[in-house]
A tleap script that builds the chain and sets N, CA, C and O, in Angstrom:
source leaprc.protein.ff14SB
mol = sequence {
  NMET SER ASN VAL ARG PRO ARG MET THR HIE
  LEU PHE GLN GLN LEU GLY LEU GLN ASP SER
  GLU GLU ALA ILE ALA GLN PHE ILE ALA THR
  HIE GLN LEU SER ARG GLY THR GLN ILE SER
  ASP ALA ASP PHE TRP THR ASP SER GLN ARG
  GLN PHE LEU ALA GLU LYS LEU LYS SER ASP
  GLY GLU TRP ALA ILE VAL VAL ASP GLN LEU
  ASN GLU VAL LEU HIE ASN ASN ILE HIE CASP
}
set mol.1.N position { 115.060 13.025 -84.435 }
set mol.1.CA position { 114.963 14.357 -83.887 }
set mol.1.C position { 115.026 15.363 -85.023 }
set mol.1.O position { 115.837 15.235 -85.939 }
set mol.2.N position { 114.172 16.349 -84.952 }
set mol.2.CA position { 114.068 17.343 -86.006 }
set mol.2.C position { 115.071 18.473 -85.808 }
set mol.2.O position { 115.350 18.886 -84.683 }
set mol.3.N position { 115.607 18.965 -86.921 }
set mol.3.CA position { 116.515 20.103 -86.869 }
set mol.3.C position { 115.791 21.419 -87.100 }
set mol.3.O position { 116.428 22.470 -87.167 }
set mol.4.N position { 114.479 21.377 -87.222 }
set mol.4.CA position { 113.686 22.574 -87.446 }
set mol.4.C position { 113.478 23.287 -86.111 }
set mol.4.O position { 113.016 22.690 -85.138 }
set mol.5.N position { 113.826 24.569 -86.083 }
set mol.5.CA position { 113.607 25.352 -84.862 }
set mol.5.C position { 112.121 25.643 -84.718 }
set mol.5.O position { 111.464 26.017 -85.689 }
set mol.6.N position { 111.596 25.477 -83.528 }
set mol.6.CA position { 110.179 25.785 -83.310 }
set mol.6.C position { 109.895 27.255 -83.597 }
set mol.6.O position { 110.696 28.137 -83.284 }
set mol.7.N position { 108.747 27.490 -84.193 }
set mol.7.CA position { 108.289 28.847 -84.482 }
set mol.7.C position { 106.900 29.009 -83.886 }
set mol.7.O position { 106.303 28.050 -83.397 }
set mol.8.N position { 106.401 30.223 -83.934 }
set mol.8.CA position { 105.080 30.491 -83.372 }
set mol.8.C position { 104.015 29.623 -84.050 }
set mol.8.O position { 103.097 29.142 -83.385 }
set mol.9.N position { 104.129 29.421 -85.354 }
set mol.9.CA position { 103.148 28.568 -86.040 }
set mol.9.C position { 103.207 27.140 -85.507 }
set mol.9.O position { 102.171 26.492 -85.354 }
set mol.10.N position { 104.405 26.648 -85.227 }
set mol.10.CA position { 104.552 25.299 -84.662 }
set mol.10.C position { 103.923 25.222 -83.271 }
set mol.10.O position { 103.278 24.232 -82.925 }
set mol.11.N position { 104.117 26.273 -82.485 }
set mol.11.CA position { 103.539 26.299 -81.147 }
set mol.11.C position { 102.015 26.243 -81.225 }
set mol.11.O position { 101.379 25.492 -80.486 }
set mol.12.N position { 101.436 27.032 -82.114 }
set mol.12.CA position { 99.985 27.019 -82.259 }
set mol.12.C position { 99.499 25.656 -82.742 }
set mol.12.O position { 98.442 25.190 -82.316 }
set mol.13.N position { 100.258 25.013 -83.627 }
set mol.13.CA position { 99.898 23.662 -84.065 }
set mol.13.C position { 99.899 22.709 -82.878 }
set mol.13.O position { 98.969 21.919 -82.713 }
set mol.14.N position { 100.937 22.779 -82.053 }
set mol.14.CA position { 101.038 21.891 -80.897 }
set mol.14.C position { 99.921 22.135 -79.891 }
set mol.14.O position { 99.497 21.219 -79.185 }
set mol.15.N position { 99.448 23.379 -79.831 }
set mol.15.CA position { 98.356 23.716 -78.915 }
set mol.15.C position { 96.988 23.393 -79.514 }
set mol.15.O position { 95.965 23.559 -78.850 }
set mol.16.N position { 96.968 22.937 -80.757 }
set mol.16.CA position { 95.714 22.594 -81.412 }
set mol.16.C position { 94.923 23.813 -81.867 }
set mol.16.O position { 93.699 23.762 -81.986 }
set mol.17.N position { 95.634 24.909 -82.121 }
set mol.17.CA position { 94.994 26.152 -82.543 }
set mol.17.C position { 95.303 26.427 -84.008 }
set mol.17.O position { 96.261 25.889 -84.564 }
set mol.18.N position { 94.486 27.266 -84.621 }
set mol.18.CA position { 94.748 27.650 -86.001 }
set mol.18.C position { 96.085 28.378 -86.058 }
set mol.18.O position { 96.396 29.188 -85.185 }
set mol.19.N position { 96.879 28.083 -87.096 }
set mol.19.CA position { 98.252 28.580 -87.127 }
set mol.19.C position { 98.561 29.539 -88.274 }
set mol.19.O position { 99.729 29.790 -88.571 }
set mol.20.N position { 97.529 30.075 -88.919 }
set mol.20.CA position { 97.796 31.083 -89.947 }
set mol.20.C position { 98.214 32.385 -89.267 }
set mol.20.O position { 97.926 32.597 -88.089 }
set mol.21.N position { 98.883 33.239 -90.004 }
set mol.21.CA position { 99.308 34.527 -89.434 }
set mol.21.C position { 98.107 35.307 -88.910 }
set mol.21.O position { 98.174 35.918 -87.843 }
set mol.22.N position { 97.021 35.284 -89.654 }
set mol.22.CA position { 95.815 36.019 -89.257 }
set mol.22.C position { 95.224 35.434 -87.974 }
set mol.22.O position { 94.826 36.175 -87.076 }
set mol.23.N position { 95.168 34.113 -87.893 }
set mol.23.CA position { 94.596 33.460 -86.708 }
set mol.23.C position { 95.459 33.728 -85.476 }
set mol.23.O position { 94.932 33.965 -84.390 }
set mol.24.N position { 96.772 33.693 -85.639 }
set mol.24.CA position { 97.667 33.972 -84.516 }
set mol.24.C position { 97.499 35.414 -84.055 }
set mol.24.O position { 97.409 35.674 -82.855 }
set mol.25.N position { 97.455 36.354 -84.997 }
set mol.25.CA position { 97.275 37.769 -84.653 }
set mol.25.C position { 95.943 37.984 -83.930 }
set mol.25.O position { 95.874 38.738 -82.959 }
set mol.26.N position { 94.901 37.329 -84.401 }
set mol.26.CA position { 93.585 37.457 -83.769 }
set mol.26.C position { 93.601 36.876 -82.356 }
set mol.26.O position { 93.042 37.466 -81.432 }
set mol.27.N position { 94.241 35.723 -82.189 }
set mol.27.CA position { 94.341 35.109 -80.867 }
set mol.27.C position { 95.049 36.054 -79.896 }
set mol.27.O position { 94.588 36.270 -78.776 }
set mol.28.N position { 96.156 36.603 -80.334 }
set mol.28.CA position { 96.927 37.511 -79.483 }
set mol.28.C position { 96.104 38.743 -79.114 }
set mol.28.O position { 96.108 39.173 -77.960 }
set mol.29.N position { 95.408 39.302 -80.081 }
set mol.29.CA position { 94.606 40.500 -79.836 }
set mol.29.C position { 93.461 40.251 -78.861 }
set mol.29.O position { 93.055 41.158 -78.135 }
set mol.30.N position { 92.941 39.036 -78.841 }
set mol.30.CA position { 91.757 38.743 -78.022 }
set mol.30.C position { 92.060 37.957 -76.749 }
set mol.30.O position { 91.141 37.582 -76.021 }
set mol.31.N position { 93.327 37.707 -76.475 }
set mol.31.CA position { 93.690 36.927 -75.288 }
set mol.31.C position { 94.812 37.590 -74.491 }
set mol.31.O position { 95.766 36.925 -74.088 }
set mol.32.N position { 94.700 38.881 -74.267 }
set mol.32.CA position { 95.712 39.584 -73.499 }
set mol.32.C position { 95.656 39.194 -72.026 }
set mol.32.O position { 94.582 38.954 -71.475 }
set mol.33.N position { 96.822 39.136 -71.402 }
set mol.33.CA position { 96.944 38.734 -69.998 }
set mol.33.C position { 97.308 39.925 -69.126 }
set mol.33.O position { 98.021 40.830 -69.559 }
set mol.34.N position { 96.818 39.916 -67.911 }
set mol.34.CA position { 97.204 40.953 -66.956 }
set mol.34.C position { 98.643 40.719 -66.518 }
set mol.34.O position { 99.168 39.613 -66.646 }
set mol.35.N position { 99.257 41.736 -66.016 }
set mol.35.CA position { 100.673 41.693 -65.666 }
set mol.35.C position { 101.032 40.537 -64.731 }
set mol.35.O position { 102.093 39.935 -64.894 }
set mol.36.N position { 100.201 40.219 -63.782 }
set mol.36.CA position { 100.528 39.182 -62.811 }
set mol.36.C position { 100.189 37.759 -63.232 }
set mol.36.O position { 100.440 36.819 -62.477 }
set mol.37.N position { 99.628 37.585 -64.417 }
set mol.37.CA position { 99.212 36.252 -64.867 }
set mol.37.C position { 100.301 35.597 -65.697 }
set mol.37.O position { 100.741 36.147 -66.707 }
set mol.38.N position { 100.730 34.425 -65.268 }
set mol.38.CA position { 101.705 33.665 -66.049 }
set mol.38.C position { 100.981 32.990 -67.203 }
set mol.38.O position { 99.810 32.627 -67.085 }
set mol.39.N position { 101.675 32.826 -68.304 }
set mol.39.CA position { 101.046 32.268 -69.503 }
set mol.39.C position { 100.389 30.921 -69.239 }
set mol.39.O position { 99.289 30.671 -69.731 }
set mol.40.N position { 101.028 30.061 -68.487 }
set mol.40.CA position { 100.465 28.725 -68.259 }
set mol.40.C position { 99.313 28.739 -67.254 }
set mol.40.O position { 98.661 27.715 -67.051 }
set mol.41.N position { 99.058 29.882 -66.627 }
set mol.41.CA position { 97.939 30.000 -65.688 }
set mol.41.C position { 96.715 30.671 -66.294 }
set mol.41.O position { 95.690 30.811 -65.627 }
set mol.42.N position { 96.813 31.084 -67.549 }
set mol.42.CA position { 95.688 31.775 -68.187 }
set mol.42.C position { 94.468 30.870 -68.242 }
set mol.42.O position { 94.580 29.669 -68.488 }
set mol.43.N position { 93.303 31.460 -68.011 }
set mol.43.CA position { 92.081 30.658 -67.939 }
set mol.43.C position { 91.544 30.209 -69.292 }
set mol.43.O position { 90.600 29.419 -69.339 }
set mol.44.N position { 92.112 30.686 -70.387 }
set mol.44.CA position { 91.605 30.287 -71.706 }
set mol.44.C position { 92.245 29.019 -72.250 }
set mol.44.O position { 91.827 28.528 -73.299 }
set mol.45.N position { 93.255 28.471 -71.562 }
set mol.45.CA position { 93.883 27.223 -72.015 }
set mol.45.C position { 93.126 26.027 -71.479 }
set mol.45.O position { 92.494 26.105 -70.426 }
set mol.46.N position { 93.186 24.926 -72.197 }
set mol.46.CA position { 92.701 23.657 -71.658 }
set mol.46.C position { 93.779 23.124 -70.710 }
set mol.46.O position { 94.894 23.645 -70.682 }
set mol.47.N position { 93.453 22.107 -69.947 }
set mol.47.CA position { 94.439 21.520 -69.035 }
set mol.47.C position { 95.665 21.011 -69.793 }
set mol.47.O position { 96.796 21.208 -69.347 }
set mol.48.N position { 95.445 20.359 -70.933 }
set mol.48.CA position { 96.585 19.823 -71.691 }
set mol.48.C position { 97.429 20.948 -72.293 }
set mol.48.O position { 98.652 20.827 -72.357 }
set mol.49.N position { 96.807 22.025 -72.729 }
set mol.49.CA position { 97.568 23.168 -73.239 }
set mol.49.C position { 98.404 23.799 -72.123 }
set mol.49.O position { 99.570 24.136 -72.327 }
set mol.50.N position { 97.800 23.953 -70.951 }
set mol.50.CA position { 98.517 24.498 -69.792 }
set mol.50.C position { 99.734 23.641 -69.455 }
set mol.50.O position { 100.827 24.154 -69.221 }
set mol.51.N position { 99.525 22.339 -69.437 }
set mol.51.CA position { 100.611 21.411 -69.122 }
set mol.51.C position { 101.725 21.510 -70.162 }
set mol.51.O position { 102.903 21.545 -69.806 }
set mol.52.N position { 101.365 21.555 -71.435 }
set mol.52.CA position { 102.345 21.671 -72.505 }
set mol.52.C position { 103.174 22.948 -72.339 }
set mol.52.O position { 104.402 22.904 -72.417 }
set mol.53.N position { 102.514 24.073 -72.114 }
set mol.53.CA position { 103.224 25.348 -71.964 }
set mol.53.C position { 104.155 25.327 -70.753 }
set mol.53.O position { 105.303 25.763 -70.837 }
set mol.54.N position { 103.656 24.820 -69.635 }
set mol.54.CA position { 104.472 24.759 -68.420 }
set mol.54.C position { 105.697 23.865 -68.623 }
set mol.54.O position { 106.798 24.218 -68.201 }
set mol.55.N position { 105.510 22.712 -69.263 }
set mol.55.CA position { 106.626 21.793 -69.515 }
set mol.55.C position { 107.670 22.421 -70.431 }
set mol.55.O position { 108.871 22.279 -70.198 }
set mol.56.N position { 107.218 23.110 -71.465 }
set mol.56.CA position { 108.160 23.716 -72.408 }
set mol.56.C position { 108.929 24.850 -71.765 }
set mol.56.O position { 110.121 25.013 -72.029 }
set mol.57.N position { 108.278 25.634 -70.930 }
set mol.57.CA position { 108.991 26.698 -70.229 }
set mol.57.C position { 110.025 26.123 -69.261 }
set mol.57.O position { 111.143 26.627 -69.154 }
set mol.58.N position { 109.638 25.078 -68.573 }
set mol.58.CA position { 110.526 24.440 -67.597 }
set mol.58.C position { 111.728 23.796 -68.269 }
set mol.58.O position { 112.809 23.734 -67.682 }
set mol.59.N position { 111.547 23.313 -69.500 }
set mol.59.CA position { 112.629 22.632 -70.209 }
set mol.59.C position { 113.766 23.569 -70.575 }
set mol.59.O position { 114.906 23.133 -70.741 }
set mol.60.N position { 113.462 24.851 -70.700 }
set mol.60.CA position { 114.453 25.870 -71.027 }
set mol.60.C position { 115.167 25.577 -72.346 }
set mol.60.O position { 116.320 25.967 -72.531 }
set mol.61.N position { 114.483 24.893 -73.259 }
set mol.61.CA position { 115.036 24.592 -74.577 }
set mol.61.C position { 114.506 25.562 -75.621 }
set mol.61.O position { 114.035 26.651 -75.292 }
set mol.62.N position { 114.588 25.156 -76.883 }
set mol.62.CA position { 114.129 26.023 -77.970 }
set mol.62.C position { 112.636 26.315 -77.890 }
set mol.62.O position { 112.196 27.407 -78.248 }
set mol.63.N position { 111.850 25.337 -77.419 }
set mol.63.CA position { 110.418 25.589 -77.266 }
set mol.63.C position { 110.164 26.672 -76.222 }
set mol.63.O position { 109.221 27.452 -76.355 }
set mol.64.N position { 110.993 26.723 -75.193 }
set mol.64.CA position { 110.816 27.736 -74.150 }
set mol.64.C position { 110.928 29.140 -74.727 }
set mol.64.O position { 110.237 30.054 -74.277 }
set mol.65.N position { 111.781 29.316 -75.706 }
set mol.65.CA position { 111.952 30.620 -76.342 }
set mol.65.C position { 110.659 31.046 -77.032 }
set mol.65.O position { 110.233 32.194 -76.911 }
set mol.66.N position { 110.043 30.122 -77.751 }
set mol.66.CA position { 108.808 30.437 -78.471 }
set mol.66.C position { 107.655 30.686 -77.499 }
set mol.66.O position { 106.860 31.603 -77.702 }
set mol.67.N position { 107.563 29.876 -76.447 }
set mol.67.CA position { 106.519 30.079 -75.437 }
set mol.67.C position { 106.727 31.432 -74.765 }
set mol.67.O position { 105.758 32.147 -74.506 }
set mol.68.N position { 107.963 31.788 -74.482 }
set mol.68.CA position { 108.254 33.082 -73.874 }
set mol.68.C position { 107.886 34.233 -74.812 }
set mol.68.O position { 107.412 35.276 -74.360 }
set mol.69.N position { 108.102 34.048 -76.099 }
set mol.69.CA position { 107.699 35.073 -77.070 }
set mol.69.C position { 106.184 35.256 -77.054 }
set mol.69.O position { 105.689 36.383 -77.085 }
set mol.70.N position { 105.454 34.153 -77.006 }
set mol.70.CA position { 103.998 34.246 -76.931 }
set mol.70.C position { 103.591 34.922 -75.630 }
set mol.70.O position { 102.702 35.774 -75.625 }
set mol.71.N position { 104.222 34.558 -74.546 }
set mol.71.CA position { 103.953 35.181 -73.255 }
set mol.71.C position { 104.128 36.694 -73.347 }
set mol.71.O position { 103.295 37.455 -72.854 }
set mol.72.N position { 105.200 37.115 -73.972 }
set mol.72.CA position { 105.491 38.544 -74.095 }
set mol.72.C position { 104.401 39.277 -74.877 }
set mol.72.O position { 103.939 40.333 -74.446 }
set mol.73.N position { 103.988 38.732 -76.013 }
set mol.73.CA position { 102.980 39.419 -76.812 }
set mol.73.C position { 101.588 39.371 -76.162 }
set mol.73.O position { 100.764 40.255 -76.398 }
set mol.74.N position { 101.328 38.346 -75.350 }
set mol.74.CA position { 100.048 38.295 -74.648 }
set mol.74.C position { 99.988 39.298 -73.515 }
set mol.74.O position { 98.906 39.590 -73.005 }
set mol.75.N position { 101.132 39.831 -73.110 }
set mol.75.CA position { 101.191 40.869 -72.081 }
set mol.75.C position { 101.428 42.259 -72.669 }
set mol.75.O position { 101.463 43.241 -71.927 }
set mol.76.N position { 101.588 42.354 -73.970 }
set mol.76.CA position { 101.967 43.609 -74.637 }
set mol.76.C position { 101.011 44.767 -74.453 }
set mol.76.O position { 101.453 45.893 -74.225 }
set mol.77.N position { 99.737 44.528 -74.543 }
set mol.77.CA position { 98.773 45.625 -74.598 }
set mol.77.C position { 98.156 45.972 -73.258 }
set mol.77.O position { 97.178 46.718 -73.202 }
set mol.78.N position { 98.705 45.449 -72.191 }
set mol.78.CA position { 98.149 45.714 -70.863 }
set mol.78.C position { 98.842 46.949 -70.283 }
set mol.78.O position { 100.069 47.028 -70.217 }
set mol.79.N position { 98.029 47.887 -69.876 }
set mol.79.CA position { 98.541 49.118 -69.259 }
set mol.79.C position { 97.988 49.206 -67.854 }
set mol.79.O position { 96.794 49.446 -67.675 }
set mol.80.N position { 98.827 49.019 -66.862 }
set mol.80.CA position { 98.382 49.085 -65.466 }
set mol.80.C position { 98.573 50.494 -64.929 }
set mol.80.O position { 98.259 50.760 -63.769 }
savepdb mol mol.pdb
quit
């Protein structure tokens, strides 16, 4: 078991996405979610990515914190 706390770069690696700061910023800027959309329900994820996100949120562990952070920034720029 690893003692390394998951970070946003680790989450992007697990999702099979580019994990550089620039790539993460670009992803966030181009994948904003509406207020009522849960992160694991977003239409831009593959089925396996959706499952991974849902499992990590449900686990309520350290990964859940990082997924929740991503959820927050994906909802940041929406003005209803």
